[in-house]
C-alpha positions in Angstrom: 0.0 0.0 0.0 1.2 3.5 -0.7 1.4 6.4 1.8 -2.0 7.9 0.7 -3.7 4.5 1.3 -2.0 4.1 4.7 -3.0 7.7 5.7 -6.6 7.0 4.8 -6.5 3.8 6.9 -5.1 5.8 9.8 -7.9 8.4 9.4 -10.5 5.6 9.7 -9.0 3.3 12.2 -6.2 5.3 14.0 -7.9 5.2 17.4 -7.2 1.4 17.4 -3.5 2.0 17.5 -1.4 2.6 20.6 -0.1 6.2 21.1 3.4 5.0 20.1 2.1 3.4 17.0 0.3 6.5 16.0 3.4 8.6 16.6 5.5 6.3 14.5 2.9 6.2 11.8 2.4 10.0 11.7 6.2 10.6 11.5 6.6 8.0 8.7 3.5 8.7 6.5 2.5 12.3 7.3 5.9 13.8 7.9 7.9 11.4 5.6 10.7 10.8 8.1 13.0 7.8 7.7 13.1 5.0 10.2 16.4 6.4 11.6 14.9 9.9 11.9 11.9 8.5 13.7 14.1 6.5 16.0 16.0 9.7 16.9 12.9 11.8 17.4 11.3 9.2 19.7 14.5 8.1 21.4 14.0 4.4 20.5 15.9 2.0 18.3 15.3 1.6 14.5 14.0 -1.9 15.3 11.5 -0.4 17.8 10.3 1.9 15.1 10.1 -0.9 12.6 8.2 -3.2 15.0 5.7 -0.4 15.9 5.1 0.5 12.2 4.7 -3.2 11.2 2.1 -3.8 13.9 0.3 -0.6 13.2 0.1 -1.3 9.4 -1.0 -4.8 10.0 -3.8 -3.7 12.5 -5.0 -1.1 10.0 -5.0 -3.5 7.1 -6.9 -6.1 9.2 -9.5 -3.6 10.1 -10.0 -2.6 6.5 -10.2 -6.2 5.5 -12.9 -6.8 8.1 -15.0 -3.6 7.8 -14.2 -2.2 4.3 -14.9 1.3 5.4 -12.2 2.9 3.3 -13.2 0.9 0.2 -16.9 1.8 0.6 -16.1 5.5 1.1 -14.0 5.4 -2.1 -16.8 3.6 -4.0 -19.3 6.1 -2.7 -17.2 9.1 -3.8 -16.8 7.5 -7.3 -20.6 6.9 -7.6 -21.3 10.4 -6.4 -19.0 11.8 -9.1 -20.9 9.8 -11.7 -24.2 11.1 -10.4 -23.0 14.7 -10.5 -21.6 14.2 -14.0 -24.9 12.9 -15.3 -27.0 15.5 -13.4 -24.8 18.4 -14.8 -25.6 17.1 -18.3 -29.3 17.4 -17.6 -29.2 20.8 -15.9 -29.7 22.6 -19.3 -32.3 20.2 -20.6 -35.1 21.8 -22.6 -37.8 20.3 -20.4 -37.9 22.6 -17.4 -39.0 19.8 -15.0 -36.0 17.7 -16.0 -33.7 20.7 -15.6 -35.2 21.5 -12.1 -34.9 17.9 -11.0 -31.2 17.8 -12.2 -30.6 21.0 -10.1 -32.1 19.3 -7.0 -30.0 16.2 -7.6 -26.9 18.4 -7.9 -27.7 20.3 -4.7 -28.2 17.0 -2.8 -25.1 15.4 -4.2 -23.0 18.5 -3.2 -24.3 18.1 0.4 -23.1 14.6 0.4 -19.6 15.7 -0.8 -19.1 17.8 2.3 
């Protein structure tokens, strides 16, 4: 998994990690520090950083495997983009009722985006 994917997993499931795991994870994926740099910042060994990151990554992957929250959110965003695309195409429809319905769909979809 890439850094973006791992950061998304942290956003969804980060509370399941220990404080040390969250610190290591943040320093690695959000601040892009090396294992050596993280070890220096936290005052632990590189092995300690590696172990914490490995356990954290595994826990996050396991939760996503079990719940699928990140996948479902990504699928929902993709579907919403499709709905908006189609509704935008109908917004200037010659039939006023269709155009108004499209505008309501767009407004509702925009609320979901937030």
